[in-house]
C-alpha positions in Angstrom: 67.0 187.4 -11.3 66.6 186.9 -15.0 63.2 185.8 -16.4 62.6 183.8 -19.6 61.2 185.8 -22.5 59.1 182.9 -23.6 57.1 180.0 -22.2 59.2 176.9 -22.6 57.3 173.8 -23.7 59.1 170.5 -23.6 57.8 168.0 -26.1 57.5 164.8 -24.2 57.5 161.5 -25.9 57.2 157.8 -25.1 60.7 156.4 -24.3 59.9 153.0 -25.7 58.8 154.5 -29.0 61.9 156.7 -29.1 64.3 153.8 -28.4 62.5 151.5 -30.9 62.8 154.1 -33.7 66.5 154.7 -32.8 67.3 151.0 -33.1 65.3 150.4 -36.3 66.4 153.6 -38.1 70.0 153.5 -36.9 70.0 156.9 -35.2 70.8 158.0 -31.7 67.9 158.2 -29.2 68.2 162.0 -29.1 67.9 162.3 -32.9 65.0 159.8 -32.7 63.2 162.0 -30.2 63.7 165.1 -32.4 62.3 163.2 -35.4 59.3 162.0 -33.4 58.6 165.6 -32.4 58.2 166.3 -36.1 55.8 163.5 -36.7 58.3 161.1 -38.2 57.5 157.8 -36.7 58.7 155.0 -39.0 62.2 153.9 -40.3 61.0 154.6 -43.9 59.9 158.1 -43.0 63.3 158.7 -41.3 65.1 157.6 -44.4 63.0 159.8 -46.7 63.4 162.8 -44.3 67.2 162.4 -43.7 67.9 161.7 -47.4 65.4 163.6 -49.5 65.4 162.3 -53.1 64.1 163.8 -56.3 62.5 160.5 -57.1 60.0 161.1 -54.2 58.5 164.2 -55.8 54.8 163.7 -56.3 53.2 163.1 -59.7 51.9 166.5 -61.0 48.8 165.0 -62.5 47.5 164.2 -59.0 46.6 167.9 -58.7 43.0 168.7 -59.7 42.7 170.3 -63.1 46.3 169.7 -64.1 45.4 167.8 -67.2 43.1 170.6 -68.3 45.8 173.2 -67.6 48.4 171.3 -69.7 46.0 170.7 -72.6 45.1 174.4 -72.7 48.8 175.5 -72.5 49.8 173.1 -75.3 47.0 174.4 -77.5 48.2 177.9 -76.9 51.8 176.9 -77.8 50.8 175.0 -80.9 48.5 177.7 -82.3 50.7 180.7 -81.3 48.1 182.2 -78.9 49.8 184.9 -76.8 50.0 183.9 -73.1 50.3 186.4 -70.3 51.9 185.2 -67.0 50.3 187.3 -64.3 52.2 187.1 -61.1 52.3 188.6 -57.6 54.9 191.2 -56.5 56.5 189.2 -53.7 59.4 186.8 -54.1 57.1 183.8 -54.5 55.2 185.5 -57.3 58.4 187.0 -59.0 60.2 183.6 -59.1 57.1 181.8 -60.2 56.6 184.3 -63.0 60.2 184.0 -64.1 59.9 180.2 -64.0 56.8 180.1 -66.2 58.1 182.7 -68.7 61.4 180.8 -69.0 59.8 177.4 -69.6 57.1 178.6 -71.9 59.6 180.4 -74.1 61.8 177.3 -74.2 58.7 175.4 -75.4 58.1 177.9 -78.2 55.2 179.9 -76.7 54.5 183.5 -77.3 54.6 184.8 -73.8 54.8 188.0 -71.8 54.3 188.8 -68.1 52.6 191.3 -65.9 53.3 192.2 -62.2 50.7 194.7 -60.8 52.0 197.8 -59.1 51.6 197.3 -55.4 50.8 201.0 -54.8 48.5 201.7 -57.7 46.8 198.3 -58.3 47.3 196.3 -55.2 47.4 192.5 -55.0 46.2 190.1 -57.7 44.1 190.3 -60.8 42.3 193.6 -61.5 39.9 194.6 -64.3 42.0 197.4 -65.8 45.0 195.2 -66.1 42.9 192.5 -67.8 41.4 195.0 -70.1 44.9 196.1 -71.1 45.9 192.5 -71.7 43.0 192.0 -74.0 43.7 195.1 -76.0 47.4 193.9 -76.3 46.2 190.7 -78.0 46.7 188.2 -75.2 44.3 185.3 -75.2 45.3 183.2 -72.2 46.1 184.5 -68.7 48.2 182.2 -66.4 48.3 183.4 -62.9 51.1 182.7 -60.4 50.6 183.0 -56.6 47.3 184.8 -57.1 43.8 184.5 -58.5 42.1 181.9 -56.3 39.7 184.6 -54.9 39.3 186.6 -58.1 35.9 185.4 -59.1 34.7 188.8 -60.2 37.9 189.7 -62.0 38.0 186.4 -64.0 34.4 186.8 -64.9 35.1 190.3 -66.2 38.2 189.1 -68.0 36.2 186.4 -69.8 34.0 189.2 -71.0 37.1 190.8 -72.6 37.7 187.5 -74.5 40.3 186.1 -72.2 40.8 182.6 -71.0 42.3 181.7 -67.6 44.5 179.2 -65.8 44.7 180.0 -62.2 47.7 178.7 -60.2 47.7 179.7 -56.6 48.4 178.3 -53.1 46.3 180.5 -51.0 43.1 179.4 -49.2 40.2 179.2 -51.6 37.0 180.9 -50.6 33.5 179.5 -51.1 33.4 180.0 -54.9 36.2 179.3 -57.3 36.9 181.6 -60.3 35.3 180.4 -63.6 38.6 179.5 -65.2 39.5 176.7 -67.6 41.7 175.2 -64.8 42.1 176.1 -61.2 45.3 174.7 -59.7 45.5 175.0 -55.9 46.4 172.1 -53.6 44.3 173.6 -50.9 41.1 173.0 -52.9 38.7 170.8 -51.0 38.3 168.5 -54.0 42.0 168.4 -54.8 43.6 164.9 -54.2 47.1 166.2 -54.3 49.0 164.6 -51.3 50.7 167.8 -50.1 48.8 171.0 -49.7 51.6 173.3 -48.5 53.3 174.2 -51.7 54.4 177.8 -52.4 53.0 179.7 -55.4 56.2 178.9 -57.3 55.8 175.3 -56.2 52.4 175.1 -57.9 53.9 176.6 -61.0 56.7 174.1 -60.9 54.2 171.3 -60.9 52.9 172.6 -64.2 56.4 172.7 -65.5 56.9 169.1 -64.4 53.6 168.1 -66.1 54.5 169.9 -69.3 57.8 168.0 -69.3 56.2 164.6 -68.7 53.7 165.3 -71.5 56.6 165.7 -73.8 58.5 162.7 -72.5 61.3 164.8 -71.0 63.5 163.2 -68.3 63.5 164.7 -64.8 66.9 166.3 -65.6 65.0 168.8 -67.8 63.2 170.4 -64.9 65.9 170.0 -62.3 67.8 173.1 -63.4 64.8 175.3 -62.6 65.1 174.5 -58.9 67.2 177.6 -58.2 64.1 179.6 -58.9 61.8 177.3 -56.9 64.0 177.4 -53.8 64.0 181.2 -53.7 60.2 181.5 -53.7 59.6 178.5 -51.5 61.9 179.7 -48.7 60.9 183.4 -49.0 57.2 182.6 -48.7 57.8 180.7 -45.4 55.9 177.6 -46.3 56.6 174.4 -44.3 59.8 172.7 -45.3 58.3 169.3 -45.3 57.5 166.7 -47.9 58.1 168.1 -51.4 59.2 171.5 -50.2 62.0 169.8 -48.3 63.1 168.2 -51.5 62.8 171.4 -53.5 64.9 173.3 -50.9 67.6 170.6 -50.5 68.3 170.3 -54.2 67.4 173.9 -54.9 70.1 175.2 -52.6 72.7 173.3 -54.5 71.2 174.6 -57.8 71.3 178.1 -56.4 75.0 177.9 -55.5 75.8 176.6 -59.0 73.3 178.6 -61.0 74.0 179.7 -64.5 71.5 182.5 -64.5 73.3 185.9 -64.7 70.7 187.6 -62.6 71.0 185.2 -59.6 74.8 185.2 -60.0 74.8 189.0 -59.8 72.5 188.9 -56.8 74.8 186.5 -55.0 77.8 188.7 -55.8 76.2 191.9 -54.6 75.3 190.2 -51.3 78.7 188.6 -50.8 77.2 185.0 -51.1 78.8 184.0 -54.3 80.5 180.6 -54.1 79.2 179.8 -50.6 77.1 176.8 -49.5 73.8 178.4 -49.0 71.3 178.0 -46.2 67.6 178.8 -46.1 68.3 181.7 -43.7 70.4 183.4 -46.3 67.5 183.4 -48.7 65.0 184.6 -46.0 67.2 187.4 -44.7 69.5 188.4 -47.5 68.4 187.4 -51.0 64.6 187.4 -50.5 64.4 191.0 -49.1 66.3 192.4 -52.1 63.9 190.7 -54.6 61.0 191.8 -52.4 62.2 195.4 -52.2 61.5 196.2 -55.8 57.9 195.2 -55.3 57.5 197.1 -52.1 59.0 200.4 -53.2 59.2 200.4 -57.0 58.4 198.1 -59.9 58.4 194.3 -59.2 59.1 193.9 -62.9 62.7 194.7 -62.1 62.9 191.5 -60.1 61.5 189.4 -63.0 63.8 191.2 -65.4 66.8 190.3 -63.2 65.8 186.6 -63.2 65.2 186.5 -66.9 68.1 188.4 -68.3 70.9 186.6 -70.1 73.1 189.7 -70.2 75.6 189.9 -67.2 76.0 193.7 -67.5 72.2 194.2 -67.2 72.1 191.7 -64.4 74.8 193.5 -62.3 73.0 196.9 -62.8 69.7 195.5 -61.7 71.2 193.7 -58.7 72.8 197.0 -57.6 69.4 198.8 -58.0 67.6 196.1 -55.9 70.3 196.3 -53.2 69.9 200.0 -52.9 66.1 199.7 -52.8 66.5 197.2 -50.0 68.5 199.8 -48.0 65.8 202.4 -48.7 63.2 199.9 -47.5 65.0 199.3 -44.3 65.1 203.0 -43.5 61.4 203.4 -44.1 60.7 200.2 -42.1 62.6 201.5 -39.1 60.7 204.9 -39.2 57.3 203.2 -39.4 58.2 200.7 -36.6 59.3 203.5 -34.3 56.0 205.4 -34.8 53.9 202.2 -34.5 55.6 201.2 -31.3 54.9 204.7 -29.8 51.2 204.4 -30.8 50.9 200.9 -29.3 52.4 202.1 -26.0 50.3 205.3 -25.9 46.9 204.3 -27.5 46.4 200.6 -26.7 45.9 198.7 -23.4 47.2 195.3 -24.3 45.7 193.8 -21.2 42.3 194.5 -22.8 43.0 194.5 -26.5 44.2 191.2 -27.9 44.8 192.4 -31.4 46.8 195.4 -32.6 45.0 197.3 -35.3 46.5 200.6 -36.5 46.7 202.7 -39.6 48.2 205.9 -41.0 48.2 207.7 -44.4 52.0 208.1 -43.9 52.8 204.4 -43.7 54.2 203.0 -46.9 51.8 200.2 -48.1 54.8 198.2 -49.4 56.4 198.0 -45.9 53.6 197.7 -43.4 53.6 193.9 -43.7 57.2 193.7 -42.5 56.4 196.1 -39.7 53.4 194.1 -38.7 55.6 191.0 -38.4 58.0 192.9 -36.2 55.2 194.1 -33.9 54.1 190.5 -33.6 57.6 189.6 -32.4 57.7 192.5 -29.9 54.2 192.2 -28.4 53.0 188.7 -29.5 49.6 189.9 -30.6 47.9 189.4 -34.0 48.6 192.7 -35.9 46.9 194.5 -38.7 48.4 197.7 -40.2 46.8 199.9 -42.8 47.9 202.6 -45.2 45.0 205.0 -45.7 44.5 207.0 -48.9 41.4 208.8 -50.0 39.2 207.2 -47.4 40.3 203.6 -48.2 42.8 201.4 -46.4 45.0 198.7 -47.7 46.3 196.5 -45.0 48.6 193.6 -44.1 47.9 191.2 -41.3 50.2 188.9 -39.4 49.2 186.5 -36.7 50.3 184.1 -33.9 49.6 180.4 -33.4 46.0 179.8 -32.3 44.5 182.8 -34.3 43.9 181.8 -37.9 43.9 185.2 -39.5 42.2 184.1 -42.8 39.3 182.6 -40.8 39.1 185.7 -38.7 38.9 187.9 -41.8 36.2 185.6 -43.1 34.2 186.5 -40.0 34.7 190.1 -40.8 34.0 190.0 -44.5 30.9 192.3 -44.2 33.3 195.0 -43.1 35.9 194.5 -45.8 36.2 195.3 -49.4 38.4 192.3 -50.1 40.9 190.0 -48.4 43.0 186.9 -49.0 45.7 184.9 -47.4 46.3 182.0 -45.1 46.7 181.1 -41.4 49.5 183.4 -40.4 49.4 186.2 -43.0 46.8 188.0 -45.1 46.1 191.1 -47.1 42.9 193.1 -46.9 41.2 196.4 -47.8 38.4 198.4 -46.1 36.8 201.8 -45.9 38.6 204.0 -43.3 35.3 204.7 -41.5 34.9 201.0 -40.7 38.2 200.7 -38.9 36.8 201.0 -35.4 34.1 198.3 -36.1 36.8 196.1 -37.6 39.1 196.5 -34.6 36.2 195.7 -32.2 35.2 192.6 -34.2 38.7 191.2 -34.5 39.3 191.8 -30.7 36.0 189.9 -29.9 37.2 187.0 -32.0 40.6 187.1 -30.3 39.0 187.0 -26.8 36.9 184.0 -28.0 39.7 182.1 -29.7 42.8 182.9 -27.6 43.4 181.8 -24.0 45.6 184.1 -21.9 48.6 181.7 -22.0 48.5 181.9 -25.8 49.4 185.6 -25.7 52.9 184.8 -24.6 55.4 183.4 -27.1 56.3 179.7 -26.8 59.7 178.2 -27.1 59.4 174.5 -28.1 62.0 172.4 -26.5 62.9 169.1 -28.3 64.6 167.5 -25.4 66.2 168.4 -22.1 69.9 167.6 -22.2 73.1 168.3 -20.2 76.1 170.3 -21.6 78.4 167.3 -21.2 76.2 165.3 -23.7 77.0 167.8 -26.5 79.7 167.2 -29.1 80.4 167.6 -32.8 79.1 164.1 -33.5 75.7 165.1 -32.2 75.8 168.3 -34.4 76.7 166.2 -37.4 73.7 164.0 -36.8 71.4 167.0 -36.3 72.6 168.7 -39.5 71.4 165.7 -41.5 67.9 167.0 -40.6 68.6 170.3 -42.6 67.3 172.3 -44.3 65.6 173.9 -41.4 62.7 176.4 -41.5 59.0 176.6 -41.0 57.6 173.1 -40.4 61.1 171.7 -39.6 62.6 174.1 -37.1 66.1 173.8 -36.0 66.2 171.5 -33.0 66.2 173.4 -29.7 67.3 171.8 -26.5 67.2 173.0 -22.9 69.7 172.4 -20.0 68.8 173.3 -16.4 71.1 174.4 -13.7 74.2 175.2 -15.8 77.0 177.0 -14.1 77.7 180.4 -15.6 81.5 180.9 -15.8 81.5 184.3 -17.6 79.4 186.6 -19.7 79.7 190.0 -21.4 78.1 192.1 -24.1 79.6 192.0 -27.5 79.0 193.6 -30.9 78.0 197.2 -31.5 77.0 198.7 -28.2 77.2 195.3 -26.5 73.8 194.3 -27.9 74.7 190.6 -28.1 75.4 188.3 -25.2 78.6 186.2 -25.1 78.8 183.6 -22.3 80.5 180.5 -21.2 78.8 177.7 -19.2 79.8 174.5 -17.4 77.8 171.5 -16.7 78.9 167.9 -15.9 82.5 168.8 -16.3 82.1 170.2 -19.8 82.4 173.8 -20.9 80.9 175.5 -23.9 80.6 179.1 -25.3 77.3 180.5 -26.3 76.0 183.5 -28.1 72.6 185.2 -27.6 71.7 187.8 -30.3 69.9 190.9 -29.0 70.4 189.7 -25.4 73.4 191.9 -24.4 71.3 193.9 -21.9 71.2 190.7 -19.7 74.9 190.6 -19.1 75.0 192.8 -16.0 72.1 191.1 -14.3 73.6 187.6 -15.0 76.9 188.7 -13.4 75.1 189.6 -10.2 73.2 186.4 -9.7 74.6 183.5 -7.7 72.4 180.7 -8.9 72.7 178.5 -12.0 70.9 179.3 -15.3 68.5 177.4 -17.5 69.2 177.7 -21.2 67.2 177.1 -24.4 69.6 176.7 -27.3 70.4 175.2 -30.7 73.8 174.0 -31.7 76.1 175.6 -34.3 79.7 175.5 -35.5 81.8 178.5 -34.6 84.5 179.3 -37.2 87.2 181.5 -35.7 90.8 182.0 -36.8 90.8 178.8 -38.8 89.4 176.7 -35.9 86.0 175.2 -35.7 84.3 174.6 -32.3 80.9 173.8 -31.0 78.8 176.7 -29.8 75.4 177.3 -28.2 73.0 179.6 -30.1 71.0 180.9 -27.2 67.3 181.2 -27.8 66.2 182.1 -24.3 67.6 181.9 -20.8 66.6 182.5 -17.2 67.8 182.1 -13.6 67.5 178.5 -12.9 64.3 177.5 -11.1 66.1 174.5 -9.6 68.0 174.6 -6.3 71.3 172.8 -6.3 69.8 169.9 -4.6 67.0 169.7 -7.1 69.5 169.7 -9.9 71.2 166.7 -8.3 68.1 164.8 -7.6 67.0 165.3 -11.1 70.0 163.4 -12.4 71.2 161.1 -9.6 70.1 159.2 -6.5 72.7 157.5 -4.4 72.1 154.1 -2.7 74.6 152.9 -0.2 75.5 149.2 -0.1 79.0 149.6 1.2 80.1 146.7 3.4 77.4 144.3 2.1 77.9 141.1 0.1 79.0 142.5 -3.2 78.1 139.8 -5.7 74.7 139.0 -4.2 73.8 142.7 -4.1 75.0 143.1 -7.6 73.0 140.3 -9.0 69.9 141.8 -7.4 70.6 145.2 -8.8 71.2 144.1 -12.4 67.9 142.3 -12.4 66.1 145.6 -12.0 67.2 147.8 -14.9 69.9 148.2 -17.5 73.1 148.8 -15.5 76.6 150.1 -16.0 79.0 148.3 -13.6 82.4 150.1 -12.9 85.6 148.3 -11.9 89.2 149.3 -11.9 91.0 146.8 -14.1 90.4 144.8 -17.3 91.0 141.6 -15.5 88.3 142.4 -12.9 85.9 143.4 -15.7 86.4 140.1 -17.5 86.0 138.0 -14.4 82.9 139.9 -13.2 81.3 139.7 -16.6 82.0 136.0 -16.7 80.3 135.5 -13.3 77.3 137.6 -14.4 76.8 135.5 -17.5 76.7 132.4 -15.5 73.7 133.8 -13.7 72.1 135.3 -16.8 68.9 133.3 -16.5 68.0 135.8 -13.7 67.5 138.6 -16.2 67.0 139.3 -19.9 69.6 140.7 -22.2 73.3 140.3 -22.7 76.2 141.0 -20.3 79.1 142.8 -22.1 82.5 144.2 -21.1 84.5 147.2 -22.2 88.2 147.9 -21.3 91.4 149.1 -22.9 92.4 145.6 -24.1 89.5 145.2 -26.6 90.3 145.1 -30.3 88.7 147.5 -32.7 86.5 144.7 -34.0 85.3 143.9 -30.5 84.5 147.5 -29.8 82.5 147.9 -33.0 80.6 144.7 -32.2 79.8 146.1 -28.7 78.7 149.3 -30.3 76.2 147.4 -32.5 74.9 145.5 -29.5 74.3 148.8 -27.6 72.6 150.5 -30.5 70.3 147.5 -30.9 69.4 147.7 -27.2 70.6 144.1 -26.6 72.9 144.8 -23.7 71.5 144.5 -20.2 74.7 144.9 -18.2 77.9 146.6 -19.3 80.9 146.1 -17.1 83.5 148.8 -17.7 86.8 150.1 -16.6 87.4 153.9 -16.4 88.7 153.6 -20.0 85.0 153.6 -21.1 84.1 157.1 -22.6 81.0 156.9 -24.8 80.4 159.6 -27.4 77.0 160.1 -25.8 75.3 158.7 -22.7 73.7 155.3 -22.8 70.1 156.6 -23.0 68.4 153.4 -22.0 70.6 152.7 -18.9 69.4 154.1 -15.6 71.8 152.9 -12.9 75.5 152.9 -12.2 77.1 150.4 -9.9 80.5 151.1 -8.4 81.7 147.6 -7.7 85.3 148.8 -7.2 86.5 151.8 -5.2 87.4 154.7 -7.6 89.9 157.4 -6.7 89.8 159.7 -9.7 87.1 162.5 -9.2 86.8 163.3 -12.9 86.4 159.6 -13.8 83.9 159.1 -11.1 81.8 162.0 -12.3 82.1 161.2 -16.0 81.1 157.5 -15.6 78.1 158.5 -13.4 77.1 160.9 -16.3 77.6 158.2 -18.9 74.0 156.9 -18.6 70.5 158.4 -18.7 68.6 160.7 -21.1 66.6 163.9 -20.8 67.1 164.4 -17.1 65.8 160.9 -16.1 66.8 159.8 -12.7 70.0 157.9 -12.5 70.7 155.8 -9.4 74.3 155.4 -8.3 74.9 152.3 -6.2 78.0 152.0 -3.9 79.2 148.4 -3.4 82.9 148.7 -2.6 84.6 148.5 0.8 87.9 148.5 2.7 89.2 145.6 0.7 89.2 147.7 -2.5 91.1 150.5 -0.6 93.9 148.0 0.0 93.9 146.9 -3.6 94.3 150.5 -4.7 97.4 151.1 -2.6 99.8 149.8 -5.3 98.2 151.9 -8.0 98.3 155.1 -5.9 101.8 154.6 -4.6 103.0 154.1 -8.1 101.9 157.6 -9.1 105.1 158.9 -7.4 108.3 157.1 -8.3 110.6 156.5 -5.4 114.4 156.9 -5.4 114.9 153.2 -6.1 112.9 153.5 -9.4 114.4 156.8 -10.4 118.0 155.6 -9.7 117.4 152.3 -11.6 116.1 154.1 -14.7 118.9 156.7 -14.6 121.7 154.1 -14.3 120.3 151.8 -17.0 120.0 154.6 -19.5 123.5 155.9 -18.6 125.0 152.4 -19.2 123.1 152.2 -22.5 124.7 155.4 -23.6 128.2 154.2 -22.6 127.5 151.1 -24.7 126.8 153.3 -27.7 123.0 152.9 -27.7 120.8 155.8 -28.4 118.3 154.6 -25.8 116.0 151.8 -24.6 112.4 151.2 -25.4 110.2 151.8 -22.4 108.7 148.2 -22.5 112.2 146.7 -22.5 113.3 149.1 -19.7 110.4 147.8 -17.6 111.4 144.2 -18.2 115.0 144.9 -17.1 114.0 146.7 -14.0 111.6 144.1 -12.9 114.2 141.3 -13.4 116.6 143.0 -11.0 114.4 143.6 -8.0 111.2 143.6 -6.1 108.6 144.8 -5.7 107.6 145.0 -9.4 107.5 148.4 -11.0 104.1 149.2 -12.7 104.0 150.7 -16.2 102.5 153.9 -14.9 105.3 154.2 -12.3 107.9 153.9 -15.0 106.1 156.6 -17.1 106.1 158.9 -14.1 109.8 158.2 -13.4 110.8 159.1 -17.0 108.7 162.3 -16.9 110.4 163.4 -13.6 113.9 162.6 -14.9 113.1 164.4 -18.2 112.0 167.4 -16.1 115.4 167.3 -14.4 117.1 167.3 -17.8 118.7 163.9 -17.1 116.9 161.8 -19.8 115.0 162.6 -23.0 112.9 160.8 -25.7 115.1 159.5 -28.5 112.3 157.8 -30.5 108.8 156.5 -30.3 108.5 155.2 -26.7 112.3 155.1 -26.5 114.3 157.0 -23.9 118.0 158.0 -23.7 120.6 159.4 -21.2 121.5 163.1 -21.3 125.1 164.1 -20.4 124.9 166.6 -17.6 127.5 167.6 -15.0 126.1 167.4 -11.5 127.5 169.1 -8.4 126.8 166.4 -5.8 123.4 164.8 -5.3 120.4 166.2 -7.2 117.4 166.9 -5.1 114.4 165.4 -6.9 112.1 167.8 -5.0 113.2 170.6 -7.3 111.3 168.9 -10.1 107.9 170.5 -10.7 106.7 167.3 -12.2 107.7 165.3 -9.1 105.8 167.8 -6.9 102.8 167.6 -9.1 102.8 163.8 -8.9 102.7 164.0 -5.1 99.8 166.5 -5.3 98.0 164.1 -7.6 98.5 161.1 -5.3 97.3 163.1 -2.3 94.3 164.3 -4.2 93.4 160.8 -5.3 93.9 159.4 -1.8 91.7 162.1 -0.3 88.9 161.4 -2.9 89.2 157.6 -2.3 88.8 158.2 1.4 85.8 160.4 0.7 84.1 157.8 -1.4 84.8 155.1 1.2 83.7 157.0 4.3 81.5 159.9 3.4 77.7 159.5 4.0 75.7 158.8 0.8 74.1 162.3 1.1 77.5 163.9 0.9 78.4 161.9 -2.2 75.1 163.0 -3.7 76.0 166.6 -2.9 79.4 166.0 -4.6 77.7 164.8 -7.8 75.5 167.9 -7.7 78.5 170.2 -7.4 81.1 168.2 -9.2 82.1 170.9 -11.7 82.9 173.3 -8.9 84.1 170.8 -6.2 87.5 171.0 -4.5 88.5 167.6 -5.9 87.7 168.5 -9.5 89.2 172.0 -9.3 92.5 170.7 -7.9 92.7 167.8 -10.4 91.8 170.0 -13.4 94.4 172.6 -12.6 97.1 170.1 -13.6 97.8 168.5 -16.9 99.4 165.8 -14.8 99.7 162.3 -15.9 99.6 163.7 -19.4 95.8 163.7 -19.0 94.6 161.2 -16.4 92.6 159.2 -18.8 95.5 157.6 -20.7 97.2 156.9 -17.4 94.2 155.3 -16.0 93.8 153.2 -19.1 97.3 151.9 -18.4 96.1 150.7 -15.0 93.4 148.6 -16.8 96.0 147.1 -19.1 98.3 146.4 -16.1 95.4 144.4 -14.6 95.6 141.9 -17.4 
């Protein structure tokens, strides 16, 4: 038995709210549910979310102190005062620094920059660096991604004759630094409408304000978005509101960037010319820019982004790429040691926080290792590098444990700290480590319930495999870019049938599988799940899957694929899987129309009949009794025009259809989410069609009731259709002779429609179109006729020795097998108890009927053939 690695939490919504949003916003119910899960509740919000626009960027002067910051910068530019941009050494700080230096230079400022050494100076402003800046003649310090907690340092800097503009996005502490302007959307007194900007985002607002102050159009600042997107994604801020706009347009700017440094970085990583995604910034580009700050000098990252010389850019990109490889090796060594210590030194049943330190752990890498320990053990984690009795640490947390607030409760034990909810930096004396560990654990016991110590997989909706297609993926991709605050939608299916699985990749570390549900099959890939393959092969029950959707490009073909997030042996028995989707109510042998009218008055209903004529007649009768229920009665069959089908689609989207009468030609792109019952008014005989139409209604596992209204009369009506599946000798002989005579008369062939007319003029009973199609296929298999044009058939000269036995035709034998299968399934639906039909629905993908029917291509796909039955009914 395979257990889930995470606790699955299905986001439940109000169906009426979902359906209303779907209709008003013009999206599918499933997409509407995903949007509601992200707090998007109105059509206007849907429009802004699905189509982010630069025009919706907030006015920069809404940010507290922005006017003072712009005035001070303008004065420095006009008077030639040297400005020092003081940034952080991570990607956010590096890109924000490059942005400000670039813009200030373009505006004519005298500007330099400073990135502190992570190992020697640590994070943020420090007195020695400020003293150096003063001696170098700088007058104004502009911080990027740091400074909000530097009250003491700013005070000291003012003593050196320096003025300050603080731009930061971290959580302010009780006192703000005494600067000319303090720009931070998280300030309690800041009216800015979005508080989750990255550090580079705050710097960009200054750029925007400087442009507005000069009357520049928005095109002026748009070409800086390649820098903004790098820092925004790398700093893992929520991709909502403005950040979503920055990332959407920034990814385009990044792909088309003119900056030699970014071009070189894209080239060295193999991403040049590609349409980029946030994940490629987070896992490929970002780590290389971060590596210089972790192991060496972050100045190299800024130099890369500022240089206008391609040769220098390519050299710097190669250096950063190598430093990233070195960082990875150091990270793996620290992680291995830290895991060993966790297993040997800590009892995670008693300790809810991991706190460890070592003088051998590189201070530039411990933050990454802390994140990986959180992934492995799901505990808040703080790691320290100790040197000369002092520790510099990095903290990473889990939902429910606000690490900045926790550190605030420990501030008497710390020398300094800063950060936000999920990540922080801190320092303390080594002797205070035990007291700090104890305090943090006490807070964790108070703040975290036991269930919060297991990772949670949020499920946007429960869905069946047969509801998944490329059209759904297209709709979901409109919600991109995905990331923090807008995670990629994750769905769950329960009770899927596992067809195959194996380990793939180096050492079989990834899991490749194929599943079936509702008659549909899909491949899936689960990264780092390869060890589950053997156990999955052993189990006999179905599996539950948590997954997102992706395109799989292979050998020039694109297909839909499941990206497995988690899986487990299904908690549902086969019967529970069935009841979850269907109930079967038996009305066979009762007064059909009276029963039908009663049923359609209850809920939205799909009514299934065999022919277009029957569909039109039944819909007409239902409309006459329409006063008994609200909503329209509509019909769908093969004879509808494109215009009629589009009109019906609009009615269904608007939720205005109460009853839909269909033939088996009906095959919606996705189930009718607001329908909850299927009525079989006519007796079906095709197992695949029966299962598919039963699955054409419902949403998120809601109960669907299948009503059986047919009887012996419908069996008699089906005799002609079923008999016509196998052409008899009369039909075969007539077709052969007519085509032979046409050849003798010099004709290349006869159109099929004309052929049918000639045959039916000569004898009775009338030959049905599907019977003629079958006869032509059998004769073609015997090499007696062949297609000579679109829907035109001709005679083939062939010398025969006596009579030809039609039984040697594989196609003929296949037709007989099809007919026998359909007759058996028809008898099953007519005479089996309702409980057995329920069991059939539950096991349909593996049932005898479906296996036999699916092994044949017969009828050139049964759907087109069955649609011809509908047309014949007209």
